[in-house]
mmCIF entry with sequence, helices, sheets and N, C-alpha, C, O atoms, coordinates in Angstrom:
data_MODEL
# 
_entry.id   MODEL 
# 
_entity.id                         1 
_entity.type                       polymer 
_entity.pdbx_number_of_molecules   1 
# 
_entity_poly.entity_id                      1 
_entity_poly.type                           'polypeptide(L)' 
_entity_poly.nstd_linkage                   no 
_entity_poly.nstd_monomer                   no 
_entity_poly.pdbx_seq_one_letter_code       
;(UNK)(UNK)(UNK)(UNK)(UNK)(UNK)(UNK)(UNK)(UNK)(UNK)(UNK)(UNK)(UNK)(UNK)(UNK)(UNK)
(UNK)(UNK)(UNK)(UNK)(UNK)(UNK)(UNK)(UNK)(UNK)(UNK)(UNK)(UNK)(UNK)(UNK)(UNK)(UNK)
(UNK)(UNK)(UNK)(UNK)(UNK)(UNK)(UNK)(UNK)(UNK)(UNK)(UNK)(UNK)(UNK)(UNK)(UNK)(UNK)
(UNK)(UNK)(UNK)
;
_entity_poly.pdbx_seq_one_letter_code_can   XXXXXXXXXXXXXXXXXXXXXXXXXXXXXXXXXXXXXXXXXXXXXXXXXXX 
_entity_poly.pdbx_strand_id                 A 
# 
loop_
_entity_poly_seq.entity_id 
_entity_poly_seq.num 
_entity_poly_seq.mon_id 
_entity_poly_seq.hetero 
1 1  UNK n 
1 2  UNK n 
1 3  UNK n 
1 4  UNK n 
1 5  UNK n 
1 6  UNK n 
1 7  UNK n 
1 8  UNK n 
1 9  UNK n 
1 10 UNK n 
1 11 UNK n 
1 12 UNK n 
1 13 UNK n 
1 14 UNK n 
1 15 UNK n 
1 16 UNK n 
1 17 UNK n 
1 18 UNK n 
1 19 UNK n 
1 20 UNK n 
1 21 UNK n 
1 22 UNK n 
1 23 UNK n 
1 24 UNK n 
1 25 UNK n 
1 26 UNK n 
1 27 UNK n 
1 28 UNK n 
1 29 UNK n 
1 30 UNK n 
1 31 UNK n 
1 32 UNK n 
1 33 UNK n 
1 34 UNK n 
1 35 UNK n 
1 36 UNK n 
1 37 UNK n 
1 38 UNK n 
1 39 UNK n 
1 40 UNK n 
1 41 UNK n 
1 42 UNK n 
1 43 UNK n 
1 44 UNK n 
1 45 UNK n 
1 46 UNK n 
1 47 UNK n 
1 48 UNK n 
1 49 UNK n 
1 50 UNK n 
1 51 UNK n 
# 
_struct_asym.id          A 
_struct_asym.entity_id   1 
# 
loop_
_struct_conf.conf_type_id 
_struct_conf.id 
_struct_conf.pdbx_PDB_helix_id 
_struct_conf.beg_label_comp_id 
_struct_conf.beg_label_asym_id 
_struct_conf.beg_label_seq_id 
_struct_conf.pdbx_beg_PDB_ins_code 
_struct_conf.end_label_comp_id 
_struct_conf.end_label_asym_id 
_struct_conf.end_label_seq_id 
_struct_conf.pdbx_end_PDB_ins_code 
_struct_conf.beg_auth_comp_id 
_struct_conf.beg_auth_asym_id 
_struct_conf.beg_auth_seq_id 
_struct_conf.end_auth_comp_id 
_struct_conf.end_auth_asym_id 
_struct_conf.end_auth_seq_id 
_struct_conf.pdbx_PDB_helix_class 
_struct_conf.details 
_struct_conf.pdbx_PDB_helix_length 
HELX_P HELX_P1 AA1 UNK A 2  ? UNK A 23 ? UNK A 2  UNK A 23 1 ? 22 
HELX_P HELX_P2 AA2 UNK A 25 ? UNK A 50 ? UNK A 25 UNK A 50 1 ? 26 
# 
_struct_conf_type.id          HELX_P 
_struct_conf_type.criteria    ? 
_struct_conf_type.reference   ? 
# 
loop_
_atom_site.group_PDB 
_atom_site.id 
_atom_site.type_symbol 
_atom_site.label_atom_id 
_atom_site.label_alt_id 
_atom_site.label_comp_id 
_atom_site.label_asym_id 
_atom_site.label_entity_id 
_atom_site.label_seq_id 
_atom_site.pdbx_PDB_ins_code 
_atom_site.Cartn_x 
_atom_site.Cartn_y 
_atom_site.Cartn_z 
_atom_site.occupancy 
_atom_site.B_iso_or_equiv 
_atom_site.pdbx_formal_charge 
_atom_site.auth_seq_id 
_atom_site.auth_comp_id 
_atom_site.auth_asym_id 
_atom_site.auth_atom_id 
_atom_site.pdbx_PDB_model_num 
ATOM 1   N N  . UNK A 1 1  ? 58.789 43.956 7.057   1.00 0.00 ? 1  UNK A N  1 
ATOM 2   C CA . UNK A 1 1  ? 60.142 44.333 7.466   1.00 0.00 ? 1  UNK A CA 1 
ATOM 3   C C  . UNK A 1 1  ? 61.031 44.505 6.244   1.00 0.00 ? 1  UNK A C  1 
ATOM 4   O O  . UNK A 1 1  ? 61.743 45.503 6.122   1.00 0.00 ? 1  UNK A O  1 
ATOM 5   N N  . UNK A 1 2  ? 60.990 43.528 5.337   1.00 0.00 ? 2  UNK A N  1 
ATOM 6   C CA . UNK A 1 2  ? 61.812 43.618 4.139   1.00 0.00 ? 2  UNK A CA 1 
ATOM 7   C C  . UNK A 1 2  ? 61.423 44.791 3.255   1.00 0.00 ? 2  UNK A C  1 
ATOM 8   O O  . UNK A 1 2  ? 62.275 45.444 2.653   1.00 0.00 ? 2  UNK A O  1 
ATOM 9   N N  . UNK A 1 3  ? 60.098 45.055 3.187   1.00 0.00 ? 3  UNK A N  1 
ATOM 10  C CA . UNK A 1 3  ? 59.616 46.144 2.338   1.00 0.00 ? 3  UNK A CA 1 
ATOM 11  C C  . UNK A 1 3  ? 60.054 47.480 2.887   1.00 0.00 ? 3  UNK A C  1 
ATOM 12  O O  . UNK A 1 3  ? 60.512 48.339 2.134   1.00 0.00 ? 3  UNK A O  1 
ATOM 13  N N  . UNK A 1 4  ? 59.919 47.672 4.201   1.00 0.00 ? 4  UNK A N  1 
ATOM 14  C CA . UNK A 1 4  ? 60.319 48.947 4.813   1.00 0.00 ? 4  UNK A CA 1 
ATOM 15  C C  . UNK A 1 4  ? 61.810 49.184 4.652   1.00 0.00 ? 4  UNK A C  1 
ATOM 16  O O  . UNK A 1 4  ? 62.241 50.322 4.468   1.00 0.00 ? 4  UNK A O  1 
ATOM 17  N N  . UNK A 1 5  ? 62.602 48.119 4.719   1.00 0.00 ? 5  UNK A N  1 
ATOM 18  C CA . UNK A 1 5  ? 64.038 48.221 4.496   1.00 0.00 ? 5  UNK A CA 1 
ATOM 19  C C  . UNK A 1 5  ? 64.326 48.703 3.079   1.00 0.00 ? 5  UNK A C  1 
ATOM 20  O O  . UNK A 1 5  ? 65.190 49.551 2.856   1.00 0.00 ? 5  UNK A O  1 
ATOM 21  N N  . UNK A 1 6  ? 63.580 48.142 2.125   1.00 0.00 ? 6  UNK A N  1 
ATOM 22  C CA . UNK A 1 6  ? 63.742 48.505 0.717   1.00 0.00 ? 6  UNK A CA 1 
ATOM 23  C C  . UNK A 1 6  ? 63.358 49.965 0.483   1.00 0.00 ? 6  UNK A C  1 
ATOM 24  O O  . UNK A 1 6  ? 64.067 50.697 -0.207  1.00 0.00 ? 6  UNK A O  1 
ATOM 25  N N  . UNK A 1 7  ? 62.227 50.383 1.063   1.00 0.00 ? 7  UNK A N  1 
ATOM 26  C CA . UNK A 1 7  ? 61.777 51.762 0.948   1.00 0.00 ? 7  UNK A CA 1 
ATOM 27  C C  . UNK A 1 7  ? 62.790 52.710 1.582   1.00 0.00 ? 7  UNK A C  1 
ATOM 28  O O  . UNK A 1 7  ? 63.060 53.784 1.044   1.00 0.00 ? 7  UNK A O  1 
ATOM 29  N N  . UNK A 1 8  ? 63.345 52.318 2.715   1.00 0.00 ? 8  UNK A N  1 
ATOM 30  C CA . UNK A 1 8  ? 64.348 53.118 3.408   1.00 0.00 ? 8  UNK A CA 1 
ATOM 31  C C  . UNK A 1 8  ? 65.580 53.281 2.531   1.00 0.00 ? 8  UNK A C  1 
ATOM 32  O O  . UNK A 1 8  ? 66.149 54.371 2.459   1.00 0.00 ? 8  UNK A O  1 
ATOM 33  N N  . UNK A 1 9  ? 66.000 52.205 1.860   1.00 0.00 ? 9  UNK A N  1 
ATOM 34  C CA . UNK A 1 9  ? 67.158 52.268 0.965   1.00 0.00 ? 9  UNK A CA 1 
ATOM 35  C C  . UNK A 1 9  ? 66.900 53.205 -0.194  1.00 0.00 ? 9  UNK A C  1 
ATOM 36  O O  . UNK A 1 9  ? 67.776 53.981 -0.578  1.00 0.00 ? 9  UNK A O  1 
ATOM 37  N N  . UNK A 1 10 ? 65.698 53.139 -0.757  1.00 0.00 ? 10 UNK A N  1 
ATOM 38  C CA . UNK A 1 10 ? 65.297 54.029 -1.865  1.00 0.00 ? 10 UNK A CA 1 
ATOM 39  C C  . UNK A 1 10 ? 65.329 55.472 -1.418  1.00 0.00 ? 10 UNK A C  1 
ATOM 40  O O  . UNK A 1 10 ? 65.809 56.345 -2.141  1.00 0.00 ? 10 UNK A O  1 
ATOM 41  N N  . UNK A 1 11 ? 64.812 55.725 -0.212  1.00 0.00 ? 11 UNK A N  1 
ATOM 42  C CA . UNK A 1 11 ? 64.782 57.104 0.322   1.00 0.00 ? 11 UNK A CA 1 
ATOM 43  C C  . UNK A 1 11 ? 66.198 57.634 0.524   1.00 0.00 ? 11 UNK A C  1 
ATOM 44  O O  . UNK A 1 11 ? 66.490 58.781 0.182   1.00 0.00 ? 11 UNK A O  1 
ATOM 45  N N  . UNK A 1 12 ? 67.083 56.795 1.081   1.00 0.00 ? 12 UNK A N  1 
ATOM 46  C CA . UNK A 1 12 ? 68.458 57.215 1.304   1.00 0.00 ? 12 UNK A CA 1 
ATOM 47  C C  . UNK A 1 12 ? 69.162 57.472 -0.021  1.00 0.00 ? 12 UNK A C  1 
ATOM 48  O O  . UNK A 1 12 ? 69.921 58.433 -0.149  1.00 0.00 ? 12 UNK A O  1 
ATOM 49  N N  . UNK A 1 13 ? 68.911 56.609 -1.011  1.00 0.00 ? 13 UNK A N  1 
ATOM 50  C CA . UNK A 1 13 ? 69.508 56.770 -2.323  1.00 0.00 ? 13 UNK A CA 1 
ATOM 51  C C  . UNK A 1 13 ? 69.005 58.047 -2.966  1.00 0.00 ? 13 UNK A C  1 
ATOM 52  O O  . UNK A 1 13 ? 69.786 58.802 -3.545  1.00 0.00 ? 13 UNK A O  1 
ATOM 53  N N  . UNK A 1 14 ? 67.707 58.295 -2.869  1.00 0.00 ? 14 UNK A N  1 
ATOM 54  C CA . UNK A 1 14 ? 67.129 59.515 -3.424  1.00 0.00 ? 14 UNK A CA 1 
ATOM 55  C C  . UNK A 1 14 ? 67.676 60.755 -2.752  1.00 0.00 ? 14 UNK A C  1 
ATOM 56  O O  . UNK A 1 14 ? 67.933 61.762 -3.412  1.00 0.00 ? 14 UNK A O  1 
ATOM 57  N N  . UNK A 1 15 ? 67.859 60.689 -1.426  1.00 0.00 ? 15 UNK A N  1 
ATOM 58  C CA . UNK A 1 15 ? 68.365 61.843 -0.676  1.00 0.00 ? 15 UNK A CA 1 
ATOM 59  C C  . UNK A 1 15 ? 69.797 62.160 -1.076  1.00 0.00 ? 15 UNK A C  1 
ATOM 60  O O  . UNK A 1 15 ? 70.141 63.323 -1.285  1.00 0.00 ? 15 UNK A O  1 
ATOM 61  N N  . UNK A 1 16 ? 70.642 61.124 -1.185  1.00 0.00 ? 16 UNK A N  1 
ATOM 62  C CA . UNK A 1 16 ? 72.039 61.350 -1.540  1.00 0.00 ? 16 UNK A CA 1 
ATOM 63  C C  . UNK A 1 16 ? 72.156 61.883 -2.964  1.00 0.00 ? 16 UNK A C  1 
ATOM 64  O O  . UNK A 1 16 ? 72.992 62.746 -3.231  1.00 0.00 ? 16 UNK A O  1 
ATOM 65  N N  . UNK A 1 17 ? 71.327 61.379 -3.886  1.00 0.00 ? 17 UNK A N  1 
ATOM 66  C CA . UNK A 1 17 ? 71.376 61.872 -5.257  1.00 0.00 ? 17 UNK A CA 1 
ATOM 67  C C  . UNK A 1 17 ? 70.854 63.302 -5.323  1.00 0.00 ? 17 UNK A C  1 
ATOM 68  O O  . UNK A 1 17 ? 71.312 64.091 -6.149  1.00 0.00 ? 17 UNK A O  1 
ATOM 69  N N  . UNK A 1 18 ? 69.891 63.646 -4.453  1.00 0.00 ? 18 UNK A N  1 
ATOM 70  C CA . UNK A 1 18 ? 69.388 65.016 -4.395  1.00 0.00 ? 18 UNK A CA 1 
ATOM 71  C C  . UNK A 1 18 ? 70.498 65.962 -3.946  1.00 0.00 ? 18 UNK A C  1 
ATOM 72  O O  . UNK A 1 18 ? 70.635 67.059 -4.486  1.00 0.00 ? 18 UNK A O  1 
ATOM 73  N N  . UNK A 1 19 ? 71.292 65.541 -2.958  1.00 0.00 ? 19 UNK A N  1 
ATOM 74  C CA . UNK A 1 19 ? 72.411 66.363 -2.486  1.00 0.00 ? 19 UNK A CA 1 
ATOM 75  C C  . UNK A 1 19 ? 73.410 66.602 -3.596  1.00 0.00 ? 19 UNK A C  1 
ATOM 76  O O  . UNK A 1 19 ? 73.927 67.710 -3.740  1.00 0.00 ? 19 UNK A O  1 
ATOM 77  N N  . UNK A 1 20 ? 73.690 65.568 -4.389  1.00 0.00 ? 20 UNK A N  1 
ATOM 78  C CA . UNK A 1 20 ? 74.621 65.709 -5.524  1.00 0.00 ? 20 UNK A CA 1 
ATOM 79  C C  . UNK A 1 20 ? 74.068 66.679 -6.547  1.00 0.00 ? 20 UNK A C  1 
ATOM 80  O O  . UNK A 1 20 ? 74.795 67.520 -7.075  1.00 0.00 ? 20 UNK A O  1 
ATOM 81  N N  . UNK A 1 21 ? 72.764 66.560 -6.828  1.00 0.00 ? 21 UNK A N  1 
ATOM 82  C CA . UNK A 1 21 ? 72.106 67.444 -7.792  1.00 0.00 ? 21 UNK A CA 1 
ATOM 83  C C  . UNK A 1 21 ? 72.108 68.876 -7.304  1.00 0.00 ? 21 UNK A C  1 
ATOM 84  O O  . UNK A 1 21 ? 72.307 69.803 -8.088  1.00 0.00 ? 21 UNK A O  1 
ATOM 85  N N  . UNK A 1 22 ? 71.886 69.063 -6.007  1.00 0.00 ? 22 UNK A N  1 
ATOM 86  C CA . UNK A 1 22 ? 71.820 70.405 -5.436  1.00 0.00 ? 22 UNK A CA 1 
ATOM 87  C C  . UNK A 1 22 ? 73.158 71.137 -5.593  1.00 0.00 ? 22 UNK A C  1 
ATOM 88  O O  . UNK A 1 22 ? 73.194 72.367 -5.631  1.00 0.00 ? 22 UNK A O  1 
ATOM 89  N N  . UNK A 1 23 ? 74.250 70.383 -5.682  1.00 0.00 ? 23 UNK A N  1 
ATOM 90  C CA . UNK A 1 23 ? 75.564 70.993 -5.864  1.00 0.00 ? 23 UNK A CA 1 
ATOM 91  C C  . UNK A 1 23 ? 75.767 71.452 -7.301  1.00 0.00 ? 23 UNK A C  1 
ATOM 92  O O  . UNK A 1 23 ? 76.578 72.341 -7.556  1.00 0.00 ? 23 UNK A O  1 
ATOM 93  N N  . UNK A 1 24 ? 75.046 70.862 -8.235  1.00 0.00 ? 24 UNK A N  1 
ATOM 94  C CA . UNK A 1 24 ? 75.198 71.200 -9.643  1.00 0.00 ? 24 UNK A CA 1 
ATOM 95  C C  . UNK A 1 24 ? 73.954 71.942 -10.124 1.00 0.00 ? 24 UNK A C  1 
ATOM 96  O O  . UNK A 1 24 ? 72.894 71.345 -10.314 1.00 0.00 ? 24 UNK A O  1 
ATOM 97  N N  . UNK A 1 25 ? 74.102 73.269 -10.320 1.00 0.00 ? 25 UNK A N  1 
ATOM 98  C CA . UNK A 1 25 ? 72.941 74.112 -10.643 1.00 0.00 ? 25 UNK A CA 1 
ATOM 99  C C  . UNK A 1 25 ? 72.253 73.704 -11.950 1.00 0.00 ? 25 UNK A C  1 
ATOM 100 O O  . UNK A 1 25 ? 71.025 73.712 -12.028 1.00 0.00 ? 25 UNK A O  1 
ATOM 101 N N  . UNK A 1 26 ? 73.034 73.348 -12.977 1.00 0.00 ? 26 UNK A N  1 
ATOM 102 C CA . UNK A 1 26 ? 72.428 72.986 -14.250 1.00 0.00 ? 26 UNK A CA 1 
ATOM 103 C C  . UNK A 1 26 ? 71.568 71.739 -14.129 1.00 0.00 ? 26 UNK A C  1 
ATOM 104 O O  . UNK A 1 26 ? 70.454 71.681 -14.650 1.00 0.00 ? 26 UNK A O  1 
ATOM 105 N N  . UNK A 1 27 ? 72.108 70.732 -13.424 1.00 0.00 ? 27 UNK A N  1 
ATOM 106 C CA . UNK A 1 27 ? 71.329 69.508 -13.195 1.00 0.00 ? 27 UNK A CA 1 
ATOM 107 C C  . UNK A 1 27 ? 70.070 69.808 -12.401 1.00 0.00 ? 27 UNK A C  1 
ATOM 108 O O  . UNK A 1 27 ? 68.985 69.317 -12.713 1.00 0.00 ? 27 UNK A O  1 
ATOM 109 N N  . UNK A 1 28 ? 70.238 70.627 -11.365 1.00 0.00 ? 28 UNK A N  1 
ATOM 110 C CA . UNK A 1 28 ? 69.109 70.992 -10.512 1.00 0.00 ? 28 UNK A CA 1 
ATOM 111 C C  . UNK A 1 28 ? 68.009 71.661 -11.343 1.00 0.00 ? 28 UNK A C  1 
ATOM 112 O O  . UNK A 1 28 ? 66.824 71.361 -11.198 1.00 0.00 ? 28 UNK A O  1 
ATOM 113 N N  . UNK A 1 29 ? 68.441 72.580 -12.220 1.00 0.00 ? 29 UNK A N  1 
ATOM 114 C CA . UNK A 1 29 ? 67.482 73.306 -13.059 1.00 0.00 ? 29 UNK A CA 1 
ATOM 115 C C  . UNK A 1 29 ? 66.750 72.349 -13.995 1.00 0.00 ? 29 UNK A C  1 
ATOM 116 O O  . UNK A 1 29 ? 65.537 72.461 -14.171 1.00 0.00 ? 29 UNK A O  1 
ATOM 117 N N  . UNK A 1 30 ? 67.482 71.406 -14.601 1.00 0.00 ? 30 UNK A N  1 
ATOM 118 C CA . UNK A 1 30 ? 66.857 70.483 -15.541 1.00 0.00 ? 30 UNK A CA 1 
ATOM 119 C C  . UNK A 1 30 ? 65.921 69.519 -14.823 1.00 0.00 ? 30 UNK A C  1 
ATOM 120 O O  . UNK A 1 30 ? 64.880 69.140 -15.360 1.00 0.00 ? 30 UNK A O  1 
ATOM 121 N N  . UNK A 1 31 ? 66.291 69.124 -13.610 1.00 0.00 ? 31 UNK A N  1 
ATOM 122 C CA . UNK A 1 31 ? 65.416 68.253 -12.814 1.00 0.00 ? 31 UNK A CA 1 
ATOM 123 C C  . UNK A 1 31 ? 64.108 68.962 -12.497 1.00 0.00 ? 31 UNK A C  1 
ATOM 124 O O  . UNK A 1 31 ? 63.029 68.384 -12.633 1.00 0.00 ? 31 UNK A O  1 
ATOM 125 N N  . UNK A 1 32 ? 64.210 70.229 -12.072 1.00 0.00 ? 32 UNK A N  1 
ATOM 126 C CA . UNK A 1 32 ? 63.026 71.018 -11.733 1.00 0.00 ? 32 UNK A CA 1 
ATOM 127 C C  . UNK A 1 32 ? 62.146 71.200 -12.967 1.00 0.00 ? 32 UNK A C  1 
ATOM 128 O O  . UNK A 1 32 ? 60.923 71.082 -12.887 1.00 0.00 ? 32 UNK A O  1 
ATOM 129 N N  . UNK A 1 33 ? 62.772 71.487 -14.108 1.00 0.00 ? 33 UNK A N  1 
ATOM 130 C CA . UNK A 1 33 ? 62.006 71.664 -15.337 1.00 0.00 ? 33 UNK A CA 1 
ATOM 131 C C  . UNK A 1 33 ? 61.301 70.370 -15.740 1.00 0.00 ? 33 UNK A C  1 
ATOM 132 O O  . UNK A 1 33 ? 60.147 70.400 -16.168 1.00 0.00 ? 33 UNK A O  1 
ATOM 133 N N  . UNK A 1 34 ? 61.990 69.234 -15.606 1.00 0.00 ? 34 UNK A N  1 
ATOM 134 C CA . UNK A 1 34 ? 61.356 67.966 -15.973 1.00 0.00 ? 34 UNK A CA 1 
ATOM 135 C C  . UNK A 1 34 ? 60.226 67.606 -15.006 1.00 0.00 ? 34 UNK A C  1 
ATOM 136 O O  . UNK A 1 34 ? 59.201 67.062 -15.417 1.00 0.00 ? 34 UNK A O  1 
ATOM 137 N N  . UNK A 1 35 ? 60.417 67.911 -13.725 1.00 0.00 ? 35 UNK A N  1 
ATOM 138 C CA . UNK A 1 35 ? 59.355 67.681 -12.751 1.00 0.00 ? 35 UNK A CA 1 
ATOM 139 C C  . UNK A 1 35 ? 58.145 68.555 -13.073 1.00 0.00 ? 35 UNK A C  1 
ATOM 140 O O  . UNK A 1 35 ? 57.004 68.098 -12.997 1.00 0.00 ? 35 UNK A O  1 
ATOM 141 N N  . UNK A 1 36 ? 58.400 69.819 -13.434 1.00 0.00 ? 36 UNK A N  1 
ATOM 142 C CA . UNK A 1 36 ? 57.330 70.738 -13.774 1.00 0.00 ? 36 UNK A CA 1 
ATOM 143 C C  . UNK A 1 36 ? 56.586 70.270 -15.022 1.00 0.00 ? 36 UNK A C  1 
ATOM 144 O O  . UNK A 1 36 ? 55.360 70.355 -15.095 1.00 0.00 ? 36 UNK A O  1 
ATOM 145 N N  . UNK A 1 37 ? 57.352 69.770 -16.014 1.00 0.00 ? 37 UNK A N  1 
ATOM 146 C CA . UNK A 1 37 ? 56.735 69.265 -17.231 1.00 0.00 ? 37 UNK A CA 1 
ATOM 147 C C  . UNK A 1 37 ? 55.869 68.046 -16.937 1.00 0.00 ? 37 UNK A C  1 
ATOM 148 O O  . UNK A 1 37 ? 54.776 67.908 -17.486 1.00 0.00 ? 37 UNK A O  1 
ATOM 149 N N  . UNK A 1 38 ? 56.360 67.162 -16.070 1.00 0.00 ? 38 UNK A N  1 
ATOM 150 C CA . UNK A 1 38 ? 55.590 65.984 -15.676 1.00 0.00 ? 38 UNK A CA 1 
ATOM 151 C C  . UNK A 1 38 ? 54.341 66.396 -14.941 1.00 0.00 ? 38 UNK A C  1 
ATOM 152 O O  . UNK A 1 38 ? 53.280 65.811 -15.158 1.00 0.00 ? 38 UNK A O  1 
ATOM 153 N N  . UNK A 1 39 ? 54.434 67.395 -14.068 1.00 0.00 ? 39 UNK A N  1 
ATOM 154 C CA . UNK A 1 39 ? 53.289 67.897 -13.318 1.00 0.00 ? 39 UNK A CA 1 
ATOM 155 C C  . UNK A 1 39 ? 52.227 68.456 -14.262 1.00 0.00 ? 39 UNK A C  1 
ATOM 156 O O  . UNK A 1 39 ? 51.038 68.178 -14.101 1.00 0.00 ? 39 UNK A O  1 
ATOM 157 N N  . UNK A 1 40 ? 52.658 69.245 -15.245 1.00 0.00 ? 40 UNK A N  1 
ATOM 158 C CA . UNK A 1 40 ? 51.723 69.811 -16.211 1.00 0.00 ? 40 UNK A CA 1 
ATOM 159 C C  . UNK A 1 40 ? 51.060 68.700 -17.022 1.00 0.00 ? 40 UNK A C  1 
ATOM 160 O O  . UNK A 1 40 ? 49.868 68.764 -17.323 1.00 0.00 ? 40 UNK A O  1 
ATOM 161 N N  . UNK A 1 41 ? 51.851 67.676 -17.373 1.00 0.00 ? 41 UNK A N  1 
ATOM 162 C CA . UNK A 1 41 ? 51.335 66.553 -18.146 1.00 0.00 ? 41 UNK A CA 1 
ATOM 163 C C  . UNK A 1 41 ? 50.269 65.800 -17.349 1.00 0.00 ? 41 UNK A C  1 
ATOM 164 O O  . UNK A 1 41 ? 49.229 65.422 -17.889 1.00 0.00 ? 41 UNK A O  1 
ATOM 165 N N  . UNK A 1 42 ? 50.540 65.588 -16.063 1.00 0.00 ? 42 UNK A N  1 
ATOM 166 C CA . UNK A 1 42 ? 49.581 64.882 -15.207 1.00 0.00 ? 42 UNK A CA 1 
ATOM 167 C C  . UNK A 1 42 ? 48.302 65.706 -15.041 1.00 0.00 ? 42 UNK A C  1 
ATOM 168 O O  . UNK A 1 42 ? 47.197 65.164 -15.089 1.00 0.00 ? 42 UNK A O  1 
ATOM 169 N N  . UNK A 1 43 ? 48.458 67.020 -14.844 1.00 0.00 ? 43 UNK A N  1 
ATOM 170 C CA . UNK A 1 43 ? 47.297 67.893 -14.706 1.00 0.00 ? 43 UNK A CA 1 
ATOM 171 C C  . UNK A 1 43 ? 46.468 67.896 -15.986 1.00 0.00 ? 43 UNK A C  1 
ATOM 172 O O  . UNK A 1 43 ? 45.238 67.922 -15.938 1.00 0.00 ? 43 UNK A O  1 
ATOM 173 N N  . UNK A 1 44 ? 47.152 67.868 -17.130 1.00 0.00 ? 44 UNK A N  1 
ATOM 174 C CA . UNK A 1 44 ? 46.464 67.846 -18.415 1.00 0.00 ? 44 UNK A CA 1 
ATOM 175 C C  . UNK A 1 44 ? 45.663 66.567 -18.564 1.00 0.00 ? 44 UNK A C  1 
ATOM 176 O O  . UNK A 1 44 ? 44.555 66.581 -19.101 1.00 0.00 ? 44 UNK A O  1 
ATOM 177 N N  . UNK A 1 45 ? 46.222 65.459 -18.087 1.00 0.00 ? 45 UNK A N  1 
ATOM 178 C CA . UNK A 1 45 ? 45.530 64.182 -18.179 1.00 0.00 ? 45 UNK A CA 1 
ATOM 179 C C  . UNK A 1 45 ? 44.359 64.104 -17.216 1.00 0.00 ? 45 UNK A C  1 
ATOM 180 O O  . UNK A 1 45 ? 43.332 63.505 -17.536 1.00 0.00 ? 45 UNK A O  1 
ATOM 181 N N  . UNK A 1 46 ? 44.500 64.704 -16.039 1.00 0.00 ? 46 UNK A N  1 
ATOM 182 C CA . UNK A 1 46 ? 43.449 64.614 -15.016 1.00 0.00 ? 46 UNK A CA 1 
ATOM 183 C C  . UNK A 1 46 ? 42.307 65.595 -15.303 1.00 0.00 ? 46 UNK A C  1 
ATOM 184 O O  . UNK A 1 46 ? 41.148 65.275 -15.041 1.00 0.00 ? 46 UNK A O  1 
ATOM 185 N N  . UNK A 1 47 ? 42.614 66.773 -15.832 1.00 0.00 ? 47 UNK A N  1 
ATOM 186 C CA . UNK A 1 47 ? 41.586 67.816 -15.996 1.00 0.00 ? 47 UNK A CA 1 
ATOM 187 C C  . UNK A 1 47 ? 40.372 67.402 -16.833 1.00 0.00 ? 47 UNK A C  1 
ATOM 188 O O  . UNK A 1 47 ? 39.253 67.754 -16.461 1.00 0.00 ? 47 UNK A O  1 
ATOM 189 N N  . UNK A 1 48 ? 40.535 66.673 -17.944 1.00 0.00 ? 48 UNK A N  1 
ATOM 190 C CA . UNK A 1 48 ? 39.320 66.260 -18.675 1.00 0.00 ? 48 UNK A CA 1 
ATOM 191 C C  . UNK A 1 48 ? 38.416 65.365 -17.839 1.00 0.00 ? 48 UNK A C  1 
ATOM 192 O O  . UNK A 1 48 ? 37.196 65.388 -17.999 1.00 0.00 ? 48 UNK A O  1 
ATOM 193 N N  . UNK A 1 49 ? 39.006 64.583 -16.954 1.00 0.00 ? 49 UNK A N  1 
ATOM 194 C CA . UNK A 1 49 ? 38.238 63.687 -16.094 1.00 0.00 ? 49 UNK A CA 1 
ATOM 195 C C  . UNK A 1 49 ? 37.430 64.495 -15.071 1.00 0.00 ? 49 UNK A C  1 
ATOM 196 O O  . UNK A 1 49 ? 36.266 64.192 -14.809 1.00 0.00 ? 49 UNK A O  1 
ATOM 197 N N  . UNK A 1 50 ? 38.061 65.525 -14.497 1.00 0.00 ? 50 UNK A N  1 
ATOM 198 C CA . UNK A 1 50 ? 37.398 66.312 -13.456 1.00 0.00 ? 50 UNK A CA 1 
ATOM 199 C C  . UNK A 1 50 ? 36.351 67.261 -14.017 1.00 0.00 ? 50 UNK A C  1 
ATOM 200 O O  . UNK A 1 50 ? 35.466 67.696 -13.280 1.00 0.00 ? 50 UNK A O  1 
ATOM 201 N N  . UNK A 1 51 ? 36.426 67.595 -15.302 1.00 0.00 ? 51 UNK A N  1 
ATOM 202 C CA . UNK A 1 51 ? 35.457 68.524 -15.889 1.00 0.00 ? 51 UNK A CA 1 
ATOM 203 C C  . UNK A 1 51 ? 34.096 67.841 -16.080 1.00 0.00 ? 51 UNK A C  1 
ATOM 204 O O  . UNK A 1 51 ? 33.153 68.468 -16.563 1.00 0.00 ? 51 UNK A O  1 
# 
């Protein structure tokens, strides 16, 4: 019960911050770029293992 409450709070916090970011195009762009960079980094780390 306590854990689900905590997860719910995190989700609500993330959702509200996403709405704030969506209003600011520069922030939105930088968030997307950082997410893309993280994704490429993770793929780079995983690919030698899968080969």
